[in-house]
C-alpha positions as CSV (number, residue, x, y, z in Angstrom):
1,M,-0.2,0.2,-0.1
2,P,1.4,3.6,-0.8
3,T,2.3,5.8,2.0
4,V,3.3,9.7,2.8
5,S,6.9,8.6,2.5
6,T,6.1,6.6,-0.7
7,L,4.5,10.0,-2.1
8,V,7.2,12.1,-1.4
9,G,9.8,10.0,-2.7
10,R,8.2,9.9,-5.9
11,S,6.6,13.2,-6.5
12,R,8.3,15.1,-9.1
13,L,6.8,18.6,-7.8
14,G,9.3,19.3,-5.0
15,M,7.4,18.2,-2.1
16,R,9.2,18.5,1.3
17,V,8.3,17.0,4.3
18,L,7.7,19.5,7.4
19,S,7.4,16.6,9.7
20,A,9.6,13.8,10.2
21,G,9.4,10.3,12.1
22,T,7.7,6.9,11.7
23,V,4.2,9.3,11.1
24,Q,5.5,9.2,7.2
25,T,4.5,5.4,7.3
26,H,0.8,6.4,7.6
27,R,-0.8,4.5,4.5
28,L,-3.1,6.7,2.1
29,D,-6.0,5.3,0.0
30,S,-6.8,8.4,-2.1
31,A,-6.2,12.3,-2.6
32,L,-8.7,14.9,-2.0
33,I,-8.6,18.8,-2.6
34,V,-10.8,20.4,0.1
35,S,-11.2,23.9,1.5
36,K,-11.2,25.0,5.0
37,A,-15.3,24.8,4.6
38,D,-14.9,21.1,3.7
39,L,-12.8,20.8,6.8
40,R,-15.3,21.8,9.2
41,T,-18.2,20.0,7.7
42,W,-16.2,16.6,7.7
43,A,-15.3,17.3,11.2
44,A,-18.6,17.8,12.3
45,A,-19.5,14.8,10.8
46,H,-16.9,12.4,11.2
47,P,-13.5,13.3,12.4
48,E,-12.1,9.9,11.1
49,I,-13.2,10.0,7.7
50,L,-10.0,11.4,6.3
51,R,-7.8,8.8,8.2
52,R,-6.5,7.3,4.9
53,T,-6.9,10.3,2.5
54,L,-4.3,13.1,1.4
55,V,-6.0,16.4,2.3
56,I,-4.8,18.5,-0.6
57,L,-5.1,22.3,0.8
58,P,-4.7,25.2,-1.8
59,F,-3.4,28.7,-0.7
60,A,-2.8,32.1,-2.6
61,G,0.7,32.9,-1.5
62,G,0.2,36.4,-0.5
63,T,-2.2,35.0,1.9
64,F,-0.6,32.1,3.2
65,A,1.1,33.5,6.5
66,S,-2.5,35.4,7.4
67,R,-4.3,32.5,7.3
68,A,-1.6,29.4,8.8
69,E,-2.8,29.6,11.9
70,E,-6.3,29.2,10.8
71,T,-5.6,26.5,9.1
72,M,-3.9,24.4,11.6
73,R,-7.1,25.1,13.5
74,A,-9.5,23.4,11.0
75,L,-7.0,20.8,10.5
76,S,-7.0,19.5,13.7
77,R,-10.6,19.1,13.8
78,V,-9.7,16.0,11.2
79,N,-7.6,13.0,11.4
80,A,-5.9,13.4,8.2
81,G,-3.5,10.8,6.4
82,G,-1.5,13.0,5.5
83,V,-1.4,17.1,4.3
84,V,-0.3,18.6,1.6
85,L,-0.4,22.6,1.6
86,V,-0.1,23.9,-2.4
87,T,1.4,27.5,-2.2
88,A,2.4,29.6,-5.3
89,S,5.4,30.9,-3.4
90,D,7.6,29.9,0.3
91,P,6.4,30.8,3.7
92,S,8.1,32.8,5.7
93,P,10.7,30.9,8.1
94,R,8.0,31.9,10.9
95,V,5.0,30.3,9.5
96,V,7.3,27.0,8.4
97,E,8.5,26.6,11.8
98,A,4.6,26.9,13.3
99,L,3.6,24.6,10.7
100,T,6.3,21.8,11.6
101,A,5.6,22.4,15.4
102,W,1.9,21.6,14.8
103,A,2.4,19.0,12.5
104,R,4.5,17.2,15.3
105,A,2.5,17.8,17.8
106,Q,-0.4,16.2,15.8
107,E,1.3,13.6,14.7
108,T,0.4,14.4,11.0
109,P,2.4,14.4,8.1
110,L,2.7,17.6,6.8
111,M,4.1,18.4,3.5
112,L,4.6,22.0,1.3
113,A,4.1,21.8,-2.3
114,R,4.5,24.7,-5.3
115,G,2.4,24.5,-8.0
116,E,-1.5,24.0,-9.2
117,Q,-3.2,22.2,-7.1
118,N,-5.3,20.1,-9.6
119,L,-1.6,18.9,-10.8
120,V,-0.7,18.0,-7.1
121,W,-3.9,16.1,-7.1
122,A,-3.5,14.4,-10.5
123,E,0.2,13.0,-9.7
124,A,-0.8,12.1,-6.1
125,M,-3.7,10.2,-7.5
126,E,-1.6,8.4,-10.0
127,I,1.3,7.7,-7.5
128,I,-1.1,6.0,-5.0
129,R,-2.9,4.1,-8.2
130,E,0.5,2.7,-8.9
131,E,1.3,2.0,-5.8
132,R,-1.7,-0.2,-5.0
133,E,-1.6,-2.4,-7.8
134,H,1.9,-3.1,-7.3
135,S,1.5,-3.6,-3.5
136,A,-1.7,-5.8,-4.3
137,D,0.5,-7.7,-6.5
138,H,2.9,-8.0,-3.8
139,L,0.4,-9.1,-1.2
140,K,-0.9,-11.8,-3.7
141,E,2.7,-13.4,-3.7
142,L,3.0,-13.0,0.3
143,H,-0.1,-14.7,0.4
144,R,0.7,-17.4,-1.6
145,E,3.9,-17.7,0.4
146,V,2.5,-17.9,3.7
147,T,0.0,-20.2,2.9
148,R,2.2,-23.3,1.7
149,P,3.4,-25.5,4.1
150,D,6.0,-24.4,6.4
151,G,4.6,-20.9,5.4
152,V,7.0,-18.6,7.6
153,S,10.4,-20.1,6.2
154,H,8.9,-19.8,2.6
155,L,7.7,-15.9,3.2
156,L,10.7,-15.1,4.7
157,R,12.7,-16.4,1.7
158,W,10.8,-14.7,-0.4
159,L,11.2,-11.1,1.5
160,A,15.1,-11.9,1.7
161,R,15.0,-12.1,-2.3
162,Q,12.7,-9.0,-2.7
163,V,15.0,-6.9,-0.3
164,G,18.3,-8.1,-1.9
165,G,19.5,-8.8,1.8
166,S,19.2,-10.9,4.8
167,V,15.6,-11.7,7.0
168,V,15.8,-12.9,10.5
169,L,12.8,-13.6,12.4
170,L,13.3,-12.5,16.4
171,D,11.2,-14.0,19.3
172,R,9.6,-12.0,22.0
173,S,13.4,-12.0,23.5
174,G,15.2,-11.2,20.6
175,T,16.5,-14.5,20.1
176,P,16.8,-15.1,16.6
177,R,14.7,-18.2,15.2
178,R,14.8,-18.1,12.0
179,A,17.3,-16.5,9.2
180,F,17.5,-16.2,5.4
181,P,20.4,-16.2,4.8
182,A,22.3,-16.6,7.9
183,V,23.4,-13.2,9.4
184,P,26.7,-13.0,11.1
185,E,26.2,-12.9,14.6
186,N,27.6,-9.3,15.0
187,M,24.8,-7.8,13.1
188,I,22.1,-9.1,15.8
189,Q,24.6,-7.1,18.3
190,Q,25.2,-4.1,16.7
191,A,21.8,-3.7,16.1
192,S,20.5,-4.7,19.9
193,A,19.7,-1.6,20.5
194,A,16.6,-1.3,17.7
195,I,16.0,-4.4,18.4
196,E,15.2,-4.1,21.9
197,R,13.3,-1.1,21.5
198,V,10.8,-3.3,19.2
199,V,10.4,-6.4,20.8
200,S,10.0,-4.2,24.4
201,G,6.9,-2.5,22.7
202,A,8.6,0.9,23.0
203,A,8.2,0.9,19.5
204,G,6.5,-0.5,16.3
205,A,9.9,0.1,14.1
206,A,13.3,1.1,14.4
207,A,16.3,1.4,12.3
208,A,19.9,0.8,13.3
209,D,22.8,1.6,10.8
210,V,25.6,-1.4,11.3
211,E,29.0,-2.5,9.7
212,A,27.4,-4.2,6.5
213,G,24.6,-1.5,6.0
214,V,21.5,-0.7,7.7
215,V,18.9,-2.7,9.7
216,H,15.2,-2.2,9.7
217,V,13.5,-4.1,12.8
218,Q,9.5,-4.2,12.4
219,A,7.3,-5.7,15.2
220,L,5.2,-8.5,14.4
221,G,1.7,-7.7,16.3
222,A,1.1,-5.3,18.8
223,G,1.6,-5.2,22.7
224,S,4.1,-5.0,25.4
225,H,6.5,-7.8,24.1
226,N,6.4,-8.8,20.1
227,A,8.1,-10.7,18.0
228,A,9.9,-8.8,15.2
229,L,11.3,-8.7,11.5
230,M,14.8,-7.8,11.4
231,V,15.8,-7.0,7.4
232,A,19.2,-6.0,6.6
233,R,20.8,-4.8,3.2
234,P,24.0,-2.7,2.2
235,Q,21.5,0.1,1.0
236,R,19.2,2.3,2.5
237,F,15.5,1.0,2.3
238,P,13.0,3.2,0.1
239,A,9.8,3.7,1.5
240,S,8.4,1.1,-0.9
241,L,10.2,-1.8,0.5
242,R,9.8,-0.2,4.0
243,N,6.3,-0.8,2.8
244,L,6.5,-4.3,1.7
245,I,8.4,-5.0,5.3
246,G,5.3,-3.5,6.9
247,D,3.0,-5.9,4.9
248,A,5.2,-8.8,5.8
249,S,5.3,-8.5,9.1
250,R,1.3,-8.5,9.3
251,L,0.9,-11.8,7.6
252,L,3.8,-13.2,9.5
253,S,2.4,-12.2,12.6
254,L,-0.7,-14.3,12.1
255,S,1.2,-17.3,10.8
256,W,4.0,-17.1,13.7
257,N,1.4,-16.9,16.6
258,V,-0.7,-19.7,14.6
259,E,3.5,-21.5,14.3
260,E,3.6,-20.8,18.1
261,S,0.6,-21.8,19.4
262,R,0.9,-25.0,17.7
263,R,4.5,-25.4,19.0
264,R,3.3,-24.4,22.4
265,H,0.9,-26.9,22.1
266,D,3.4,-29.7,20.9
267,D,5.8,-28.8,23.9
268,V,2.7,-29.3,26.2
269,D,2.2,-32.7,24.8
270,R,5.8,-33.7,25.0
271,A,5.7,-33.1,28.2
272,E,2.9,-34.7,29.4
273,A,4.2,-37.8,27.0
274,Q,7.3,-37.4,28.9
275,I,5.9,-37.4,32.2
276,R,3.7,-40.7,31.4
277,E,7.1,-42.6,30.5
278,T,8.4,-41.5,33.7
279,V,5.6,-42.9,35.8
280,L,5.5,-45.7,33.7
281,H,9.9,-46.1,34.3
282,L,9.2,-45.5,38.1
283,L,6.6,-48.1,38.0
284,L,9.1,-50.9,36.5
285,V,11.8,-49.9,38.8
286,G,9.4,-50.4,42.1
287,Q,9.3,-46.5,42.9
288,M,5.6,-47.3,43.6
289,E,4.9,-44.5,45.9
290,A,6.5,-41.7,43.5
291,A,4.8,-43.0,40.5
292,H,1.4,-42.5,42.4
293,R,2.5,-39.1,43.3
294,V,3.0,-38.0,39.7
295,A,-0.1,-39.5,38.2
296,E,-2.4,-37.8,40.9
297,T,-1.2,-34.6,39.8
298,M,-1.9,-35.1,36.4
299,G,-4.6,-38.1,36.4
300,P,-6.3,-40.0,36.0
301,S,-5.0,-42.2,39.0
302,L,-3.5,-45.4,38.9
303,A,-5.4,-48.7,39.7
304,E,-4.2,-51.0,42.4
305,E,-5.1,-54.0,39.7
306,I,-4.9,-53.3,36.1
307,R,-4.7,-54.9,32.4
308,V,-2.3,-54.1,30.2
309,Y,-2.9,-53.6,26.7
310,V,-0.6,-53.1,24.0
311,V,-2.1,-51.5,20.9
312,E,0.2,-51.5,17.9
313,C,-0.7,-49.3,14.7
314,P,1.1,-47.0,12.2
315,A,3.4,-44.8,13.8
316,D,1.1,-42.0,12.2
317,L,-1.8,-43.3,13.6
318,R,-0.6,-43.4,17.0
319,D,-2.5,-39.8,18.4
320,R,-5.7,-41.4,17.0
321,S,-5.2,-44.9,19.0
322,V,-4.2,-42.8,21.9
323,A,-7.4,-41.0,21.7
324,E,-9.6,-44.2,21.2
325,C,-8.2,-46.1,24.1
326,D,-9.1,-42.7,26.3
327,R,-12.4,-42.9,25.2
328,A,-12.7,-46.8,25.5
329,S,-11.5,-46.4,29.4
330,Q,-13.5,-43.0,29.8
331,G,-10.5,-41.2,31.0
332,K,-9.7,-43.5,33.6
333,A,-6.7,-45.5,31.8
334,W,-2.8,-44.5,32.3
335,I,-1.8,-44.2,28.8
336,V,1.8,-44.0,27.7
337,R,3.1,-43.5,23.9
338,C,5.7,-46.4,24.2
339,P,9.4,-45.1,24.1
340,V,10.9,-48.0,22.3
341,Y,8.7,-48.7,19.5
342,A,7.2,-45.9,17.4
343,G,3.7,-47.8,16.8
344,H,2.9,-48.9,19.9
345,V,0.8,-47.5,22.7
346,I,0.6,-49.3,26.2
347,V,-2.5,-48.7,28.1
348,L,-2.8,-49.4,31.9
349,A,-6.6,-50.0,32.2
350,P,-8.2,-50.7,35.6
351,A,-8.9,-54.2,36.2
352,H,-12.6,-53.9,37.0
353,D,-14.0,-50.4,36.3
354,T,-15.0,-50.1,32.4
355,A,-13.0,-53.3,32.1
356,D,-15.8,-54.9,29.6
357,A,-16.5,-51.8,28.1
358,M,-12.7,-51.2,27.5
359,E,-12.4,-54.9,25.9
360,R,-15.2,-54.5,23.3
361,A,-14.1,-51.3,21.9
362,L,-10.3,-52.4,21.6
363,R,-11.7,-55.6,20.0
364,L,-13.5,-53.0,17.6
365,H,-10.5,-51.1,17.1
366,A,-8.3,-53.9,16.5
367,G,-11.3,-55.4,13.9
368,R,-10.9,-52.0,12.0
369,S,-7.6,-52.4,10.0
370,A,-5.2,-54.7,9.1
371,D,-2.6,-52.5,10.2
372,I,-4.0,-52.6,14.0
373,H,-3.3,-55.3,16.2
374,V,-4.0,-55.7,20.6
375,G,-2.4,-57.7,23.0
376,R,-4.0,-58.1,26.4
377,G,-2.1,-59.3,29.4
378,S,-3.8,-60.6,32.7
379,T,-5.4,-59.4,35.2
380,V,-2.0,-58.1,38.1
381,P,-1.2,-56.1,40.8
382,L,0.2,-52.4,39.7
383,R,3.3,-53.6,41.3
384,D,3.8,-56.7,38.6
385,L,3.1,-54.1,35.9
386,S,6.4,-55.5,34.1
387,S,4.8,-58.9,33.5
388,G,1.3,-57.4,32.8
389,Y,3.7,-55.6,29.9
390,R,5.2,-58.7,28.7
391,Q,2.1,-60.7,28.9
392,A,0.6,-57.9,26.5
393,F,3.3,-57.8,24.8
394,H,3.8,-61.7,23.8
395,A,-0.3,-61.6,23.2
396,L,0.6,-59.1,20.2
397,A,2.7,-61.1,18.7
398,T,-0.4,-64.2,18.6
399,A,-2.6,-60.7,17.4
400,R,-0.6,-60.6,14.4
401,G,-1.8,-63.9,12.9
402,R,-5.6,-63.7,13.9
403,A,-8.2,-62.3,11.6
404,G,-9.7,-60.1,14.3
405,H,-6.1,-58.9,15.1
406,Y,-7.1,-59.1,19.2
407,A,-5.3,-61.8,21.2
408,E,-5.2,-62.1,25.2
409,F,-2.1,-63.7,26.7
410,N,-2.1,-67.5,27.4
411,P,-0.5,-67.7,30.7
412,R,1.7,-70.8,31.0
413,G,3.5,-70.0,34.6
414,D,6.2,-67.5,35.5
415,L,9.5,-68.7,36.2
416,A,10.7,-66.1,38.7
417,A,7.8,-66.9,40.7
418,L,8.5,-70.2,40.9
419,V,12.1,-69.7,41.8
420,R,12.2,-67.1,44.0
421,A,11.5,-68.6,47.3
422,G,14.7,-70.9,47.1
423,G,16.6,-68.9,44.3
424,Y,17.2,-65.6,46.0
425,P,20.7,-66.1,46.9
426,W,21.8,-67.7,43.6
427,A,20.3,-64.3,42.1
428,G,21.8,-62.2,44.4
429,A,25.3,-63.8,44.4
430,L,25.1,-63.9,40.4
431,L,24.8,-59.8,40.6
432,E,26.7,-58.8,43.7
433,P,29.2,-57.1,41.7
434,L,26.6,-55.0,40.3
435,R,25.0,-54.4,43.2
436,V,28.3,-53.4,45.1
437,Y,29.8,-51.1,42.4
438,R,30.7,-47.9,43.1
439,P,32.2,-45.5,40.4
440,D,35.4,-43.6,40.7
441,R,34.0,-40.4,39.6
442,L,30.6,-38.9,41.4
443,Q,29.5,-38.1,37.1
444,D,29.9,-41.6,36.4
445,P,27.4,-44.0,36.3
446,G,26.6,-46.2,39.8
447,A,25.1,-49.7,40.9
448,A,21.4,-48.5,40.3
449,E,21.9,-46.8,37.1
450,L,23.4,-49.8,35.6
451,T,21.0,-52.1,37.0
452,A,18.6,-50.2,35.1
453,T,20.7,-50.4,32.1
454,L,20.9,-53.7,31.8
455,R,17.3,-54.6,32.6
456,S,16.0,-52.5,29.9
457,W,18.9,-53.9,27.5
458,L,18.0,-57.3,28.4
459,D,14.1,-56.6,28.1
460,F,14.8,-54.2,24.4
461,H,18.4,-54.6,23.7
462,G,18.9,-51.6,20.7
463,G,15.9,-50.2,21.9
464,A,17.1,-49.5,25.3
465,A,18.8,-46.4,24.3
466,R,15.3,-44.7,23.8
467,H,13.9,-46.2,26.6
468,L,16.8,-44.9,28.6
469,K,16.5,-41.4,26.7
470,I,20.1,-41.9,26.5
471,H,22.7,-41.5,23.4
472,R,23.8,-45.1,21.7
473,N,27.4,-44.8,22.1
474,T,26.4,-44.2,26.1
475,L,24.8,-47.6,25.9
476,S,27.6,-49.4,24.2
477,A,29.9,-47.9,26.9
478,R,27.8,-48.8,30.1
479,L,27.0,-52.2,28.6
480,R,30.8,-52.8,28.4
481,L,31.4,-51.6,32.1
482,I,28.7,-54.0,33.1
483,E,30.7,-56.6,31.5
484,H,33.7,-55.6,33.4
485,V,32.0,-55.3,36.7
486,L,30.0,-58.7,36.4
487,G,33.0,-60.5,34.5
488,L,30.7,-61.9,32.2
489,S,30.1,-61.4,28.1
490,L,26.6,-60.0,27.2
491,D,27.1,-61.7,23.9
492,D,26.2,-65.0,25.2
493,L,22.5,-65.7,25.1
494,E,22.8,-68.0,28.2
495,V,24.4,-65.2,29.9
496,Q,21.4,-63.2,29.1
497,A,19.1,-65.6,30.5
498,K,20.6,-66.1,33.7
499,L,21.2,-62.4,34.6
500,H,17.4,-61.4,33.3
501,L,16.1,-64.3,35.6
502,A,18.4,-63.0,38.5
503,L,16.8,-59.7,38.0
504,C,13.0,-60.9,37.8
505,V,13.7,-62.8,41.0
506,L,15.0,-60.0,42.8
507,E,12.1,-57.7,42.2
508,G,9.9,-59.7,44.3
509,P,10.2,-60.5,48.2
510,R,12.9,-62.9,49.5
511,G,12.1,-66.5,50.4
512,A,13.7,-68.5,52.8
513,G,15.3,-71.2,50.4
514,N,19.1,-70.9,50.2
515,E,19.7,-72.4,46.9
516,T,23.5,-70.7,45.4
517,T,23.4,-72.9,42.4
518,L,21.1,-72.8,39.0
519,E,21.1,-76.5,38.9
520,R,19.8,-76.7,42.3
521,V,17.2,-73.8,41.7
522,L,16.2,-75.5,38.3
523,G,15.8,-78.8,39.9
524,T,12.2,-79.0,41.6
525,T,9.4,-80.8,40.1
526,D,7.4,-77.5,39.4
527,V,10.1,-76.2,37.1
528,R,10.1,-79.2,35.2
529,E,6.4,-78.9,34.9
530,W,6.9,-75.3,33.8
531,A,9.3,-76.0,31.3
532,A,7.5,-78.8,29.8
533,M,4.3,-76.6,29.7
534,Q,6.2,-73.8,27.5
535,V,7.1,-76.3,24.9
536,S,4.3,-78.5,24.8
537,P,2.6,-76.5,21.8
538,L,5.4,-77.2,19.8
539,T,5.1,-81.1,20.2
540,G,2.5,-81.2,17.7
541,R,2.5,-81.3,14.2
542,D,6.1,-80.0,12.8
543,A,7.3,-80.9,16.3
544,V,10.8,-82.1,15.1
545,A,11.1,-79.0,12.6
546,F,9.8,-76.6,15.0
547,L,11.7,-77.5,18.3
548,E,15.0,-77.8,15.9
549,T,14.4,-74.2,14.8
550,L,14.7,-73.1,18.1
551,R,17.0,-75.1,19.7
552,M,19.2,-73.9,16.7
553,W,18.0,-70.5,16.9
554,L,18.9,-70.3,20.6
555,A,21.8,-72.0,20.7
556,N,23.8,-69.3,18.1
557,N,22.5,-66.8,20.6
558,A,19.1,-65.7,18.8
559,R,21.0,-64.7,15.8
560,L,19.6,-65.2,12.2
561,E,22.4,-65.5,9.7
562,P,24.5,-68.2,12.0
563,A,21.2,-69.9,13.1
564,A,20.0,-70.4,9.1
565,A,23.4,-71.3,8.2
566,A,23.9,-74.0,10.5
567,L,20.3,-75.4,9.6
568,G,20.9,-74.9,5.9
569,I,18.1,-72.4,5.1
570,S,18.1,-68.8,4.3
571,A,17.7,-66.1,7.0
572,P,14.1,-65.0,5.6
573,G,13.2,-69.0,5.6
574,L,14.6,-68.9,9.4
575,R,12.4,-65.7,9.9
576,K,9.5,-67.1,8.8
577,R,9.6,-70.3,10.9
578,L,10.2,-68.3,14.0
579,T,7.1,-66.5,13.3
580,R,5.0,-69.3,12.7
581,I,6.6,-70.5,16.3
582,E,5.0,-67.4,17.6
583,E,1.8,-67.9,16.6
584,V,2.1,-71.6,18.2
585,L,3.4,-70.5,21.2
586,G,1.7,-67.0,21.5
587,R,4.8,-65.6,22.6
588,S,7.1,-63.0,20.9
589,L,10.5,-64.3,19.9
590,L,11.8,-61.9,17.4
591,D,11.1,-58.4,19.1
592,S,11.9,-57.5,22.4
593,P,10.7,-58.3,25.2
594,S,11.0,-61.8,23.9
595,A,10.3,-65.3,25.2
596,R,13.4,-66.6,24.2
597,Y,15.4,-66.4,28.0
598,D,11.9,-68.7,29.2
599,L,12.4,-70.9,26.2
600,W,16.2,-71.3,26.8
601,F,15.4,-72.6,30.6
602,A,12.5,-74.5,29.1
603,L,14.9,-76.5,26.6
604,R,17.4,-76.7,29.3
605,V,15.3,-78.2,31.8
606,C,13.6,-80.6,29.8
607,G,16.9,-82.0,28.1
608,A,16.4,-80.1,24.8
609,C,13.1,-82.3,24.5
610,D,14.2,-85.6,23.6
611,E,11.6,-87.1,25.7
612,L,9.0,-84.6,24.5
613,L,10.0,-85.7,20.8
614,T,9.3,-89.4,21.8
615,G,6.8,-89.1,23.9
């Protein structure tokens, strides 16, 4: 849009401005020749009617001085966009001084022009028309850029090209958020005073001279604290570019506010997700009281008996699944976006309140799409969440092969519970070096942190870094330290299985037994019955193929390539067999948490299942 500055800059009639400052940026829609009588009429009817109009007021040269005071009184009654006093001769310095003082006091742009009033009007209207057409074209381009995906960035790039310089978006603290192209840090420092005036709300716009040229800072929006647009170029800014920056700032203000609102909303969502993950972690490590306190603050409260569900869906549909789970539980379930698997949602639902409605709703949700699967664990006390989660995860493996994409865990006993009474001393002795470990430096991980790392890695392997929120290199360093402390190789599946069982045993209360060797811990009738129950689903059709495949896979530390080579089949062929075994067992093997540890113990106790194959 045209402004007073644009008019003065393009006028061929020698206009000169008597008032200076930001009033020159007043926008103009039209020009009009008026008289003092017209001013009185409009002032009485509507003082703001000339708000965006250039008032052209003619004077005869000889009477200018005598009418100056009367003219100023008439002009004071209306709020004009700008005023041009047209005279045939130059006024006296005294009159110019009085007019200048009036213009500053009224904050009205005031100009003098020598010539004929109709020529001044015709030229002013021509400039206004051309500028409006030019501005309309620019506005179309601005709208096109800002409505594209990531419109703020596109608009900043476009503006940088138009001004032939650099554009920086500053937040309310004056910190650069985006820049095109990159702006040297010293330029920000050199323009710091101008930036502070704008972001603090002291001025709507400000300018500064810097080593590389000139900087113009424009507020985005109005208020005591604003984001701002800083534009830098080697040359001075003509009025047309200042107008363009003003237009861009208004569009940026809306887009930036929308983007900031979305960002704050996303920040709140991320913070809530992190808190929910924290509660899940506290529950898994047995910090029940702390978990309850945090959950009570956010809501809902944690039920003392729960059913754990794991919902699997495409990662881009996870938010929809979270909403579906929340509706299904009537807002009473504790719902967590899984920190390890991007497409998983973990639901801790009350075992009694709304349980039937939850069951029906999630069955329906799973049946809607071939990409959605739901696994459900048995009812467990909240303190046994880790067991409930493993159950739901194993049920999920079964759900993938079912028509309804929904499965419940088929319980076949818990080895840790069976051996805990007598095996507590064995588990304690195995993990004793880790439990008493003290780091040499305070900043290094201690026993508790290393134990949590080991537990997470045994459950999730490569996903442990995401679960623990640490870098992969940090995870690797901790695992090497754990190996050194325990004197064991974590690459060995036998070692992994023993450590996993020991950790699970120590999670529960200590019993009265005093067994210190694994052979004696596993040598009970209950354990033998448990082992037979684990592998019994594999003793029907294809028993030899299933058991030999499973045995060879475990013997090769659950690695596909060497196990496939030993069996004389391809790695994809072995994966298909293991997927079929997952369906038969109703347990997860390939994904973690895996049933590989239970099955390693089961095959060991059953003597590699020779009697099962012949029985």
